[in-house]
VMD Tcl script that builds the backbone (N, CA, C; Angstrom):
set m [mol new atoms 546]
animate dup $m
set s [atomselect $m all]
$s set {name element resname resid chain x y z} {
  {N N UNK 1 A -96.843 5.711 40.332}
  {CA C UNK 1 A -95.811 5.847 41.205}
  {C C UNK 1 A -96.290 4.750 42.259}
  {N N UNK 2 A -96.088 2.995 42.028}
  {CA C UNK 2 A -96.321 2.181 43.194}
  {C C UNK 2 A -95.377 2.100 44.154}
  {N N UNK 3 A -95.769 1.771 45.266}
  {CA C UNK 3 A -94.344 1.807 46.803}
  {C C UNK 3 A -93.839 3.328 46.714}
  {N N UNK 4 A -93.898 4.173 46.101}
  {CA C UNK 4 A -93.317 5.489 45.931}
  {C C UNK 4 A -92.007 5.211 45.166}
  {N N UNK 5 A -91.833 4.210 44.409}
  {CA C UNK 5 A -91.098 3.840 43.203}
  {C C UNK 5 A -91.511 4.706 41.724}
  {N N UNK 6 A -90.363 5.648 41.304}
  {CA C UNK 6 A -90.934 6.341 39.856}
  {C C UNK 6 A -89.991 5.884 38.690}
  {N N UNK 7 A -90.037 5.494 37.491}
  {CA C UNK 7 A -89.742 5.107 36.590}
  {C C UNK 7 A -89.707 6.261 35.283}
  {N N UNK 8 A -88.137 6.081 35.101}
  {CA C UNK 8 A -87.984 7.566 33.700}
  {C C UNK 8 A -86.673 7.082 33.437}
  {N N UNK 9 A -87.004 7.593 32.008}
  {CA C UNK 9 A -85.803 7.440 31.201}
  {C C UNK 9 A -84.626 7.539 31.994}
  {N N UNK 10 A -83.968 7.246 31.422}
  {CA C UNK 10 A -82.549 6.937 31.894}
  {C C UNK 10 A -81.402 8.339 31.108}
  {N N UNK 11 A -80.163 8.548 32.071}
  {CA C UNK 11 A -79.293 9.749 31.313}
  {C C UNK 11 A -78.177 9.356 31.648}
  {N N UNK 12 A -77.236 10.499 30.985}
  {CA C UNK 12 A -75.612 9.782 31.022}
  {C C UNK 12 A -75.388 10.276 32.360}
  {N N UNK 13 A -76.287 11.220 33.392}
  {CA C UNK 13 A -75.972 11.432 34.497}
  {C C UNK 13 A -76.156 10.065 35.482}
  {N N UNK 14 A -76.874 9.402 34.630}
  {CA C UNK 14 A -76.979 7.789 36.095}
  {C C UNK 14 A -76.092 6.645 35.256}
  {N N UNK 15 A -74.992 7.152 34.407}
  {CA C UNK 15 A -74.142 5.942 34.709}
  {C C UNK 15 A -73.338 5.174 35.300}
  {N N UNK 16 A -73.187 6.646 36.650}
  {CA C UNK 16 A -72.325 5.158 37.616}
  {C C UNK 16 A -72.961 4.656 38.903}
  {N N UNK 17 A -74.360 5.129 38.778}
  {CA C UNK 17 A -75.291 4.776 39.401}
  {C C UNK 17 A -76.069 2.915 39.001}
  {N N UNK 18 A -76.048 3.308 37.601}
  {CA C UNK 18 A -76.358 2.261 36.858}
  {C C UNK 18 A -75.091 1.091 36.810}
  {N N UNK 19 A -74.085 1.683 36.790}
  {CA C UNK 19 A -72.806 0.876 37.240}
  {C C UNK 19 A -72.807 0.196 38.158}
  {N N UNK 20 A -72.925 1.083 39.371}
  {CA C UNK 20 A -73.177 0.350 40.844}
  {C C UNK 20 A -73.929 -0.783 41.263}
  {N N UNK 21 A -75.243 -0.484 40.511}
  {CA C UNK 21 A -76.554 -1.680 40.575}
  {C C UNK 21 A -76.079 -2.798 39.806}
  {N N UNK 22 A -75.393 -2.460 38.602}
  {CA C UNK 22 A -75.237 -3.747 37.875}
  {C C UNK 22 A -74.233 -4.739 38.350}
  {N N UNK 23 A -73.281 -3.937 38.899}
  {CA C UNK 23 A -71.663 -4.678 39.554}
  {C C UNK 23 A -72.613 -5.448 40.857}
  {N N UNK 24 A -73.436 -4.643 41.402}
  {CA C UNK 24 A -73.776 -5.031 42.700}
  {C C UNK 24 A -74.865 -6.213 42.795}
  {N N UNK 25 A -75.647 -6.287 41.810}
  {CA C UNK 25 A -76.470 -7.124 41.231}
  {C C UNK 25 A -75.929 -9.145 40.760}
  {N N UNK 26 A -74.774 -8.143 39.935}
  {CA C UNK 26 A -74.448 -10.043 39.722}
  {C C UNK 26 A -73.772 -10.588 40.579}
  {N N UNK 27 A -73.143 -9.765 41.585}
  {CA C UNK 27 A -72.455 -10.268 42.960}
  {C C UNK 27 A -73.506 -11.056 43.713}
  {N N UNK 28 A -74.315 -10.066 43.617}
  {CA C UNK 28 A -75.688 -10.990 44.695}
  {C C UNK 28 A -76.526 -12.592 43.923}
  {N N UNK 29 A -76.822 -12.218 42.826}
  {CA C UNK 29 A -77.510 -13.123 42.027}
  {C C UNK 29 A -77.039 -13.995 41.382}
  {N N UNK 30 A -75.789 -13.524 40.998}
  {CA C UNK 30 A -75.117 -14.817 40.363}
  {C C UNK 30 A -74.096 -15.761 41.428}
  {N N UNK 31 A -73.894 -15.522 42.865}
  {CA C UNK 31 A -72.993 -16.110 43.712}
  {C C UNK 31 A -73.410 -17.280 43.692}
  {N N UNK 32 A -72.634 -18.290 43.326}
  {CA C UNK 32 A -72.805 -19.504 43.132}
  {C C UNK 32 A -73.061 -20.284 41.728}
  {N N UNK 33 A -73.497 -19.162 41.014}
  {CA C UNK 33 A -73.889 -19.780 39.634}
  {C C UNK 33 A -72.475 -19.107 38.875}
  {N N UNK 34 A -71.486 -18.056 39.121}
  {CA C UNK 34 A -70.511 -17.698 38.489}
  {C C UNK 34 A -69.320 -17.765 39.302}
  {N N UNK 35 A -68.032 -18.057 38.769}
  {CA C UNK 35 A -67.081 -17.775 39.873}
  {C C UNK 35 A -66.618 -17.179 40.476}
  {N N UNK 36 A -66.592 -17.058 41.937}
  {CA C UNK 36 A -66.028 -15.884 43.306}
  {C C UNK 36 A -65.258 -15.147 41.985}
  {N N UNK 37 A -64.105 -16.048 41.449}
  {CA C UNK 37 A -63.164 -14.926 41.420}
  {C C UNK 37 A -63.352 -13.858 40.660}
  {N N UNK 38 A -64.280 -14.261 39.400}
  {CA C UNK 38 A -65.143 -13.093 37.739}
  {C C UNK 38 A -65.718 -11.933 39.150}
  {N N UNK 39 A -66.843 -12.290 39.984}
  {CA C UNK 39 A -67.533 -11.549 40.538}
  {C C UNK 39 A -66.985 -10.599 41.299}
  {N N UNK 40 A -65.679 -10.792 42.320}
  {CA C UNK 40 A -64.789 -10.010 42.929}
  {C C UNK 40 A -63.924 -9.587 41.620}
  {N N UNK 41 A -64.206 -9.366 40.844}
  {CA C UNK 41 A -62.992 -8.738 39.731}
  {C C UNK 41 A -63.981 -7.253 39.592}
  {N N UNK 42 A -65.472 -7.668 39.283}
  {CA C UNK 42 A -66.257 -6.524 38.753}
  {C C UNK 42 A -66.169 -5.412 39.530}
  {N N UNK 43 A -65.411 -4.305 38.556}
  {CA C UNK 43 A -65.261 -2.936 38.920}
  {C C UNK 43 A -66.024 -2.132 38.661}
  {N N UNK 44 A -67.646 -1.204 39.143}
  {CA C UNK 44 A -68.171 -0.853 38.595}
  {C C UNK 44 A -67.415 0.616 37.977}
  {N N UNK 45 A -66.559 1.354 38.612}
  {CA C UNK 45 A -66.193 2.405 37.887}
  {C C UNK 45 A -65.688 2.300 36.490}
  {N N UNK 46 A -65.186 0.610 35.996}
  {CA C UNK 46 A -64.571 0.938 34.996}
  {C C UNK 46 A -65.619 0.750 34.089}
  {N N UNK 47 A -67.037 0.524 34.226}
  {CA C UNK 47 A -68.139 0.143 33.746}
  {C C UNK 47 A -68.798 1.566 33.464}
  {N N UNK 48 A -68.318 3.011 33.786}
  {CA C UNK 48 A -69.448 3.746 34.021}
  {C C UNK 48 A -68.778 4.612 32.472}
  {N N UNK 49 A -67.892 4.938 32.304}
  {CA C UNK 49 A -67.742 5.301 30.658}
  {C C UNK 49 A -68.607 4.795 29.967}
  {N N UNK 50 A -68.700 3.419 29.964}
  {CA C UNK 50 A -69.364 2.528 29.123}
  {C C UNK 50 A -71.156 2.897 29.135}
  {N N UNK 51 A -70.905 3.034 29.963}
  {CA C UNK 51 A -72.822 3.471 30.174}
  {C C UNK 51 A -73.046 4.955 29.778}
  {N N UNK 52 A -72.078 5.813 30.344}
  {CA C UNK 52 A -72.151 7.373 29.593}
  {C C UNK 52 A -72.217 7.110 27.941}
  {N N UNK 53 A -71.437 6.292 27.424}
  {CA C UNK 53 A -71.833 6.741 25.646}
  {C C UNK 53 A -72.497 5.941 25.653}
  {N N UNK 54 A -73.020 4.478 25.976}
  {CA C UNK 54 A -74.083 4.338 25.660}
  {C C UNK 54 A -75.543 4.787 26.041}
  {N N UNK 55 A -75.710 5.801 27.068}
  {CA C UNK 55 A -76.629 6.230 27.327}
  {C C UNK 55 A -76.724 7.927 26.731}
  {N N UNK 56 A -75.493 8.178 25.859}
  {CA C UNK 56 A -76.082 9.147 25.329}
  {C C UNK 56 A -76.173 8.508 24.032}
  {N N UNK 57 A -76.454 7.426 23.357}
  {CA C UNK 57 A -77.223 7.186 22.229}
  {C C UNK 57 A -78.262 6.301 22.142}
  {N N UNK 58 A -78.639 5.739 23.506}
  {CA C UNK 58 A -79.645 4.869 23.864}
  {C C UNK 58 A -80.613 5.401 24.824}
  {N N UNK 59 A -81.956 5.474 23.379}
  {CA C UNK 59 A -83.067 5.962 24.497}
  {C C UNK 59 A -83.983 4.845 25.265}
  {N N UNK 60 A -83.555 4.044 24.841}
  {CA C UNK 60 A -84.324 2.806 25.801}
  {C C UNK 60 A -84.036 1.951 26.887}
  {N N UNK 61 A -82.963 2.908 27.528}
  {CA C UNK 61 A -83.150 2.339 29.498}
  {C C UNK 61 A -83.485 3.175 30.339}
  {N N UNK 62 A -84.461 2.319 31.266}
  {CA C UNK 62 A -85.082 3.140 32.373}
  {C C UNK 62 A -85.247 2.850 33.673}
  {N N UNK 63 A -84.628 3.639 34.635}
  {CA C UNK 63 A -83.973 3.880 35.729}
  {C C UNK 63 A -85.399 4.119 36.707}
  {N N UNK 64 A -85.299 2.867 37.513}
  {CA C UNK 64 A -86.367 2.919 39.062}
  {C C UNK 64 A -85.882 3.621 40.013}
  {N N UNK 65 A -86.613 4.449 40.828}
  {CA C UNK 65 A -86.119 5.406 41.971}
  {C C UNK 65 A -86.758 5.708 42.972}
  {N N UNK 66 A -86.290 5.360 44.358}
  {CA C UNK 66 A -87.296 6.093 45.326}
  {C C UNK 66 A -86.783 7.802 45.911}
  {N N UNK 67 A -87.536 8.511 45.368}
  {CA C UNK 67 A -86.882 10.049 45.543}
  {C C UNK 67 A -85.795 9.916 44.993}
  {N N UNK 68 A -84.298 10.132 45.155}
  {CA C UNK 68 A -82.979 10.333 44.857}
  {C C UNK 68 A -82.103 9.173 44.473}
  {N N UNK 69 A -82.848 7.631 45.100}
  {CA C UNK 69 A -82.250 7.043 45.244}
  {C C UNK 69 A -82.682 5.904 44.609}
  {N N UNK 70 A -81.420 5.463 43.293}
  {CA C UNK 70 A -81.797 4.817 42.221}
  {C C UNK 70 A -81.887 3.322 42.462}
  {N N UNK 71 A -83.077 2.474 42.456}
  {CA C UNK 71 A -83.243 1.052 42.695}
  {C C UNK 71 A -82.591 0.195 41.676}
  {N N UNK 72 A -82.872 0.297 40.320}
  {CA C UNK 72 A -82.557 -0.314 39.474}
  {C C UNK 72 A -82.961 -0.033 38.024}
  {N N UNK 73 A -82.493 -0.238 37.044}
  {CA C UNK 73 A -82.643 -0.482 35.781}
  {C C UNK 73 A -83.248 -1.317 34.824}
  {N N UNK 74 A -83.732 -0.940 33.767}
  {CA C UNK 74 A -84.191 -2.363 32.209}
  {C C UNK 74 A -83.919 -1.558 31.325}
  {N N UNK 75 A -83.025 -2.424 30.405}
  {CA C UNK 75 A -82.401 -1.907 28.993}
  {C C UNK 75 A -83.205 -2.423 27.909}
  {N N UNK 76 A -83.746 -1.895 27.158}
  {CA C UNK 76 A -85.230 -2.744 26.102}
  {C C UNK 76 A -84.163 -2.385 24.482}
  {N N UNK 77 A -84.550 -2.803 23.569}
  {CA C UNK 77 A -84.277 -3.005 22.400}
  {C C UNK 77 A -84.712 -3.999 21.442}
  {N N UNK 78 A -84.256 -3.908 20.040}
  {CA C UNK 78 A -84.475 -5.130 19.481}
  {C C UNK 78 A -83.631 -6.173 19.766}
  {N N UNK 79 A -84.279 -7.494 19.561}
  {CA C UNK 79 A -83.734 -8.943 19.505}
  {C C UNK 79 A -82.868 -8.609 18.856}
  {N N UNK 80 A -81.224 -9.252 20.017}
  {CA C UNK 80 A -80.060 -9.636 18.837}
  {C C UNK 80 A -79.677 -10.926 18.301}
  {N N UNK 81 A -79.039 -10.626 17.225}
  {CA C UNK 81 A -79.041 -11.726 16.652}
  {C C UNK 81 A -77.318 -12.290 16.628}
  {N N UNK 82 A -77.112 -13.639 17.265}
  {CA C UNK 82 A -75.558 -13.675 17.239}
  {C C UNK 82 A -75.610 -15.161 16.111}
  {N N UNK 83 A -74.238 -15.073 15.576}
  {CA C UNK 83 A -73.919 -16.079 14.894}
  {C C UNK 83 A -73.839 -17.250 15.368}
  {N N UNK 84 A -73.536 -17.261 16.858}
  {CA C UNK 84 A -73.399 -17.987 18.073}
  {C C UNK 84 A -74.900 -18.568 18.351}
  {N N UNK 85 A -76.032 -18.070 17.835}
  {CA C UNK 85 A -77.479 -18.376 18.197}
  {C C UNK 85 A -77.628 -19.785 17.504}
  {N N UNK 86 A -78.901 -21.019 18.282}
  {CA C UNK 86 A -79.213 -21.584 17.623}
  {C C UNK 86 A -79.891 -21.400 16.376}
  {N N UNK 87 A -80.554 -21.974 15.146}
  {CA C UNK 87 A -80.722 -21.488 14.052}
  {C C UNK 87 A -82.339 -21.133 14.707}
  {N N UNK 88 A -82.754 -22.463 15.417}
  {CA C UNK 88 A -84.392 -21.833 15.834}
  {C C UNK 88 A -84.520 -20.851 16.403}
  {N N UNK 89 A -83.750 -19.902 16.605}
  {CA C UNK 89 A -83.878 -18.571 17.667}
  {C C UNK 89 A -83.981 -17.810 16.512}
  {N N UNK 90 A -82.996 -17.786 15.833}
  {CA C UNK 90 A -82.879 -16.849 14.800}
  {C C UNK 90 A -84.176 -17.100 14.246}
  {N N UNK 91 A -84.422 -18.313 13.306}
  {CA C UNK 91 A -85.912 -18.115 12.788}
  {C C UNK 91 A -86.924 -17.155 13.584}
  {N N UNK 92 A -86.911 -17.723 14.747}
  {CA C UNK 92 A -88.546 -17.146 15.575}
  {C C UNK 92 A -88.205 -15.522 15.793}
  {N N UNK 93 A -87.002 -14.798 16.111}
  {CA C UNK 93 A -87.251 -13.576 16.951}
  {C C UNK 93 A -87.186 -12.648 16.116}
  {N N UNK 94 A -87.152 -12.608 14.634}
  {CA C UNK 94 A -87.172 -11.121 13.862}
  {C C UNK 94 A -88.520 -10.630 14.397}
  {N N UNK 95 A -87.915 -9.175 14.680}
  {CA C UNK 95 A -89.398 -8.379 15.031}
  {C C UNK 95 A -89.868 -8.532 16.461}
  {N N UNK 96 A -88.894 -9.049 17.166}
  {CA C UNK 96 A -88.917 -8.756 18.711}
  {C C UNK 96 A -88.168 -8.068 19.404}
  {N N UNK 97 A -88.742 -7.583 20.376}
  {CA C UNK 97 A -88.005 -6.633 21.228}
  {C C UNK 97 A -86.931 -7.768 22.175}
  {N N UNK 98 A -86.266 -6.981 22.955}
  {CA C UNK 98 A -85.286 -8.098 23.675}
  {C C UNK 98 A -85.197 -6.898 25.365}
  {N N UNK 99 A -85.508 -7.337 26.145}
  {CA C UNK 99 A -84.913 -6.998 27.679}
  {C C UNK 99 A -82.816 -7.263 27.489}
  {N N UNK 100 A -82.675 -6.134 27.481}
  {CA C UNK 100 A -81.002 -6.996 27.297}
  {C C UNK 100 A -80.286 -6.833 28.566}
  {N N UNK 101 A -81.412 -6.340 29.492}
  {CA C UNK 101 A -80.342 -5.808 30.804}
  {C C UNK 101 A -81.397 -5.592 31.884}
  {N N UNK 102 A -81.692 -6.342 33.028}
  {CA C UNK 102 A -82.646 -6.054 33.975}
  {C C UNK 102 A -82.361 -6.306 35.291}
  {N N UNK 103 A -81.399 -5.454 35.969}
  {CA C UNK 103 A -81.008 -5.272 37.485}
  {C C UNK 103 A -81.785 -4.351 38.300}
  {N N UNK 104 A -82.320 -5.192 39.798}
  {CA C UNK 104 A -82.537 -4.329 41.044}
  {C C UNK 104 A -81.526 -4.266 41.827}
  {N N UNK 105 A -80.956 -3.454 42.505}
  {CA C UNK 105 A -80.234 -3.551 43.592}
  {C C UNK 105 A -80.430 -4.342 44.875}
  {N N UNK 106 A -80.014 -5.561 45.287}
  {CA C UNK 106 A -80.360 -6.231 46.354}
  {C C UNK 106 A -81.227 -6.063 47.277}
  {N N UNK 107 A -80.904 -4.822 48.004}
  {CA C UNK 107 A -81.732 -3.954 49.049}
  {C C UNK 107 A -82.812 -3.323 48.271}
  {N N UNK 108 A -83.146 -3.530 47.338}
  {CA C UNK 108 A -84.425 -3.169 46.681}
  {C C UNK 108 A -85.362 -4.085 46.468}
  {N N UNK 109 A -84.591 -5.724 46.178}
  {CA C UNK 109 A -85.229 -6.454 45.535}
  {C C UNK 109 A -86.697 -7.088 46.594}
  {N N UNK 110 A -87.850 -7.477 45.491}
  {CA C UNK 110 A -88.709 -7.816 46.379}
  {C C UNK 110 A -89.512 -6.820 46.992}
  {N N UNK 111 A -89.565 -5.495 46.164}
  {CA C UNK 111 A -90.361 -4.660 46.337}
  {C C UNK 111 A -91.414 -3.576 46.131}
  {N N UNK 112 A -91.295 -4.434 44.717}
  {CA C UNK 112 A -92.295 -3.714 43.593}
  {C C UNK 112 A -90.863 -2.910 42.604}
  {N N UNK 113 A -90.019 -2.700 42.554}
  {CA C UNK 113 A -89.281 -2.295 41.710}
  {C C UNK 113 A -88.895 -2.918 40.697}
  {N N UNK 114 A -88.525 -4.292 40.208}
  {CA C UNK 114 A -89.010 -4.840 38.965}
  {C C UNK 114 A -90.094 -4.735 38.514}
  {N N UNK 115 A -91.273 -5.166 39.063}
  {CA C UNK 115 A -92.452 -4.674 38.376}
  {C C UNK 115 A -92.664 -3.769 37.880}
  {N N UNK 116 A -92.350 -2.307 38.588}
  {CA C UNK 116 A -92.641 -1.142 37.841}
  {C C UNK 116 A -91.737 -0.780 36.960}
  {N N UNK 117 A -90.672 -1.455 36.475}
  {CA C UNK 117 A -89.382 -1.786 35.774}
  {C C UNK 117 A -90.306 -2.088 34.401}
  {N N UNK 118 A -90.378 -3.545 35.186}
  {CA C UNK 118 A -91.447 -4.456 33.645}
  {C C UNK 118 A -92.821 -3.522 33.085}
  {N N UNK 119 A -93.302 -2.903 33.960}
  {CA C UNK 119 A -94.777 -2.012 33.065}
  {C C UNK 119 A -94.352 -1.106 32.247}
  {N N UNK 120 A -92.831 -0.220 32.387}
  {CA C UNK 120 A -92.520 0.706 31.817}
  {C C UNK 120 A -91.962 -0.074 30.778}
  {N N UNK 121 A -90.755 -0.709 30.909}
  {CA C UNK 121 A -90.242 -1.590 29.517}
  {C C UNK 121 A -91.400 -2.179 28.618}
  {N N UNK 122 A -92.458 -2.630 29.178}
  {CA C UNK 122 A -93.248 -3.234 28.589}
  {C C UNK 122 A -94.316 -2.394 27.705}
  {N N UNK 123 A -94.214 -1.268 28.297}
  {CA C UNK 123 A -95.446 -0.109 27.734}
  {C C UNK 123 A -94.393 0.312 26.252}
  {N N UNK 124 A -93.004 0.782 26.715}
  {CA C UNK 124 A -91.839 1.100 25.432}
  {C C UNK 124 A -91.778 -0.236 24.811}
  {N N UNK 125 A -92.141 -1.258 24.439}
  {CA C UNK 125 A -92.155 -2.055 23.468}
  {C C UNK 125 A -93.416 -1.628 22.594}
  {N N UNK 126 A -94.142 -1.895 23.217}
  {CA C UNK 126 A -95.784 -1.416 22.717}
  {C C UNK 126 A -95.633 -0.584 22.052}
  {N N UNK 127 A -95.267 0.549 22.574}
  {CA C UNK 127 A -94.865 1.891 21.500}
  {C C UNK 127 A -94.195 2.063 20.290}
  {N N UNK 128 A -92.834 1.109 20.477}
  {CA C UNK 128 A -92.518 0.775 19.313}
  {C C UNK 128 A -93.247 -0.402 18.046}
  {N N UNK 129 A -93.912 -0.928 18.752}
  {CA C UNK 129 A -94.511 -1.129 17.217}
  {C C UNK 129 A -94.367 -2.876 17.610}
  {N N UNK 130 A -93.395 -3.243 19.206}
  {CA C UNK 130 A -93.130 -4.465 18.742}
  {C C UNK 130 A -94.633 -5.382 19.679}
  {N N UNK 131 A -94.683 -6.487 19.080}
  {CA C UNK 131 A -95.955 -7.378 19.827}
  {C C UNK 131 A -95.226 -8.780 20.596}
  {N N UNK 132 A -94.203 -9.264 20.515}
  {CA C UNK 132 A -93.320 -10.394 21.467}
  {C C UNK 132 A -91.777 -9.174 21.769}
  {N N UNK 133 A -91.561 -10.327 23.173}
  {CA C UNK 133 A -90.332 -10.062 23.388}
  {C C UNK 133 A -89.730 -10.943 24.843}
  {N N UNK 134 A -88.382 -10.908 24.244}
  {CA C UNK 134 A -87.625 -12.180 24.620}
  {C C UNK 134 A -86.533 -11.626 25.779}
  {N N UNK 135 A -86.446 -12.975 26.651}
  {CA C UNK 135 A -84.941 -12.420 26.843}
  {C C UNK 135 A -84.380 -13.691 27.449}
  {N N UNK 136 A -82.795 -13.583 27.481}
  {CA C UNK 136 A -82.067 -14.440 28.669}
  {C C UNK 136 A -81.725 -14.392 29.871}
  {N N UNK 137 A -81.524 -15.387 30.220}
  {CA C UNK 137 A -81.424 -15.603 31.947}
  {C C UNK 137 A -80.870 -16.861 32.559}
  {N N UNK 138 A -79.416 -16.547 33.144}
  {CA C UNK 138 A -79.027 -17.788 33.208}
  {C C UNK 138 A -79.286 -18.665 33.925}
  {N N UNK 139 A -79.151 -20.022 33.289}
  {CA C UNK 139 A -79.790 -21.041 33.855}
  {C C UNK 139 A -79.403 -21.057 35.437}
  {N N UNK 140 A -80.399 -21.611 36.377}
  {CA C UNK 140 A -79.774 -21.841 38.144}
  {C C UNK 140 A -80.558 -20.564 38.705}
  {N N UNK 141 A -80.721 -18.993 37.769}
  {CA C UNK 141 A -80.712 -18.062 38.394}
  {C C UNK 141 A -82.632 -18.025 38.868}
  {N N UNK 142 A -83.141 -19.218 40.008}
  {CA C UNK 142 A -84.343 -19.119 40.231}
  {C C UNK 142 A -85.185 -17.956 40.516}
  {N N UNK 143 A -84.170 -16.935 41.193}
  {CA C UNK 143 A -85.052 -15.758 41.305}
  {C C UNK 143 A -85.473 -15.309 40.341}
  {N N UNK 144 A -84.808 -14.924 39.506}
  {CA C UNK 144 A -85.035 -14.269 38.453}
  {C C UNK 144 A -86.040 -14.680 37.423}
  {N N UNK 145 A -86.348 -16.375 36.826}
  {CA C UNK 145 A -86.790 -16.922 36.378}
  {C C UNK 145 A -88.028 -16.565 36.592}
  {N N UNK 146 A -88.161 -16.949 38.210}
  {CA C UNK 146 A -89.637 -17.308 38.629}
  {C C UNK 146 A -90.077 -15.164 39.059}
  {N N UNK 147 A -89.508 -14.767 38.782}
  {CA C UNK 147 A -90.103 -13.188 38.432}
  {C C UNK 147 A -90.211 -13.093 37.153}
  {N N UNK 148 A -89.372 -13.707 36.198}
  {CA C UNK 148 A -90.074 -13.276 34.421}
  {C C UNK 148 A -91.304 -14.460 34.752}
  {N N UNK 149 A -91.553 -15.399 35.013}
  {CA C UNK 149 A -92.924 -16.293 34.595}
  {C C UNK 149 A -94.116 -15.269 35.479}
  {N N UNK 150 A -93.841 -14.938 36.376}
  {CA C UNK 150 A -94.627 -14.155 36.786}
  {C C UNK 150 A -95.091 -12.661 36.019}
  {N N UNK 151 A -94.100 -12.399 35.772}
  {CA C UNK 151 A -94.610 -11.431 34.247}
  {C C UNK 151 A -94.827 -12.021 32.920}
  {N N UNK 152 A -95.368 -13.464 32.813}
  {CA C UNK 152 A -95.934 -13.418 31.774}
  {C C UNK 152 A -95.041 -14.724 31.021}
  {N N UNK 153 A -93.838 -14.465 31.357}
  {CA C UNK 153 A -92.737 -15.341 30.189}
  {C C UNK 153 A -92.751 -16.627 30.603}
  {N N UNK 154 A -92.435 -17.481 29.362}
  {CA C UNK 154 A -92.249 -18.616 29.585}
  {C C UNK 154 A -90.899 -19.250 28.968}
  {N N UNK 155 A -90.541 -20.317 29.617}
  {CA C UNK 155 A -89.179 -20.716 28.981}
  {C C UNK 155 A -89.508 -21.784 27.647}
  {N N UNK 156 A -88.873 -20.534 26.921}
  {CA C UNK 156 A -88.882 -21.661 25.223}
  {C C UNK 156 A -88.105 -23.062 25.098}
  {N N UNK 157 A -87.537 -23.468 26.453}
  {CA C UNK 157 A -86.805 -24.737 26.338}
  {C C UNK 157 A -85.800 -24.577 24.921}
  {N N UNK 158 A -84.895 -23.577 24.502}
  {CA C UNK 158 A -84.106 -23.133 23.794}
  {C C UNK 158 A -82.733 -22.565 24.493}
  {N N UNK 159 A -82.436 -23.443 25.417}
  {CA C UNK 159 A -81.305 -23.079 25.778}
  {C C UNK 159 A -79.501 -22.903 25.298}
  {N N UNK 160 A -78.736 -21.772 25.532}
  {CA C UNK 160 A -77.866 -21.571 25.068}
  {C C UNK 160 A -76.478 -21.679 25.446}
  {N N UNK 161 A -75.326 -22.287 25.447}
  {CA C UNK 161 A -73.888 -22.093 25.845}
  {C C UNK 161 A -73.534 -20.919 25.454}
  {N N UNK 162 A -72.441 -20.388 26.616}
  {CA C UNK 162 A -71.883 -19.240 26.214}
  {C C UNK 162 A -71.088 -19.557 27.551}
  {N N UNK 163 A -69.841 -18.434 27.729}
  {CA C UNK 163 A -68.940 -18.449 28.623}
  {C C UNK 163 A -68.375 -17.165 28.672}
  {N N UNK 164 A -67.881 -17.157 29.847}
  {CA C UNK 164 A -68.042 -15.683 30.827}
  {C C UNK 164 A -66.383 -15.942 31.621}
  {N N UNK 165 A -65.028 -15.238 31.365}
  {CA C UNK 165 A -63.897 -15.987 31.870}
  {C C UNK 165 A -63.764 -16.870 31.913}
  {N N UNK 166 A -64.160 -17.624 30.750}
  {CA C UNK 166 A -63.243 -19.276 30.397}
  {C C UNK 166 A -64.704 -20.225 31.302}
  {N N UNK 167 A -65.287 -19.715 31.890}
  {CA C UNK 167 A -66.260 -20.675 32.687}
  {C C UNK 167 A -67.790 -20.820 31.714}
  {N N UNK 168 A -67.933 -22.350 31.595}
  {CA C UNK 168 A -68.892 -22.552 30.586}
  {C C UNK 168 A -70.163 -22.226 31.091}
  {N N UNK 169 A -71.730 -21.629 30.288}
  {CA C UNK 169 A -72.438 -21.529 31.372}
  {C C UNK 169 A -73.656 -21.503 30.638}
  {N N UNK 170 A -74.755 -21.407 30.678}
  {CA C UNK 170 A -76.224 -21.766 30.102}
  {C C UNK 170 A -76.821 -20.861 30.452}
  {N N UNK 171 A -77.530 -19.758 29.629}
  {CA C UNK 171 A -78.741 -19.291 29.487}
  {C C UNK 171 A -80.113 -19.514 29.021}
  {N N UNK 172 A -81.187 -19.490 29.536}
  {CA C UNK 172 A -82.200 -19.815 28.775}
  {C C UNK 172 A -83.299 -18.724 28.229}
  {N N UNK 173 A -83.835 -19.205 26.813}
  {CA C UNK 173 A -84.651 -18.269 26.335}
  {C C UNK 173 A -85.517 -17.635 26.836}
  {N N UNK 174 A -86.496 -17.333 27.291}
  {CA C UNK 174 A -87.665 -16.869 27.809}
  {C C UNK 174 A -88.338 -15.945 26.735}
  {N N UNK 175 A -89.756 -16.099 26.937}
  {CA C UNK 175 A -90.367 -14.683 25.987}
  {C C UNK 175 A -92.033 -14.797 26.824}
  {N N UNK 176 A -92.296 -13.957 25.537}
  {CA C UNK 176 A -93.658 -13.824 25.767}
  {C C UNK 176 A -94.470 -12.688 25.014}
  {N N UNK 177 A -95.744 -12.768 24.344}
  {CA C UNK 177 A -96.351 -12.244 23.861}
  {C C UNK 177 A -96.831 -10.761 24.344}
  {N N UNK 178 A -96.702 -9.665 23.480}
  {CA C UNK 178 A -96.666 -8.265 24.464}
  {C C UNK 178 A -98.249 -7.593 24.635}
  {N N UNK 179 A -99.647 -8.150 25.243}
  {CA C UNK 179 A -100.310 -7.758 25.440}
  {C C UNK 179 A -100.702 -5.895 25.578}
  {N N UNK 180 A -101.587 -5.155 24.710}
  {CA C UNK 180 A -102.046 -3.761 25.483}
  {C C UNK 180 A -101.980 -3.634 26.597}
  {N N UNK 181 A -101.381 -2.639 27.207}
  {CA C UNK 181 A -101.611 -1.989 28.033}
  {C C UNK 181 A -102.951 -1.254 28.764}
  {N N UNK 182 A -103.569 -1.609 29.689}
  {CA C UNK 182 A -104.312 -0.522 29.842}
  {C C UNK 182 A -104.241 0.542 30.560}
}
mol reanalyze $m
mol bondsrecalc $m
mol representation Tube
mol addrep $m
């Protein structure tokens, strides 16, 4: 427990806190990158049931907290392949893990929460037999890109276009080899 931050597996009871952090982090981290109207329209209450259902079936979501105060979460799993993905991505990622989502509350950023979550996700990936892990990060999200680089991820320069609410965006594929945790 570094800096008083503990990390544990999420339960269905965490759905509301996870949804709240998800929306707060989007509004904070993506300001200036995603249209303001889209960010304002986000509603954590509408995401709670989706998270409850996901957490009933998914044992790979971890939450960080200090006491009873939830500060962030990470969701891991197999690397998702999509039909829209670049062929090079599909060819290189079979057998990889992916960080599907990784968010820290804006009020808890730069306090070791992200590092604690990354260490737990890293251990989970190794325990599942993965040797590589990738993630997609919004181009222009410099703070997140720097954080992932500090965790050993590198930009594979395989950017991908996508849309949110009709807005064209670009995401970067970052990846790293998983070293055994001592």
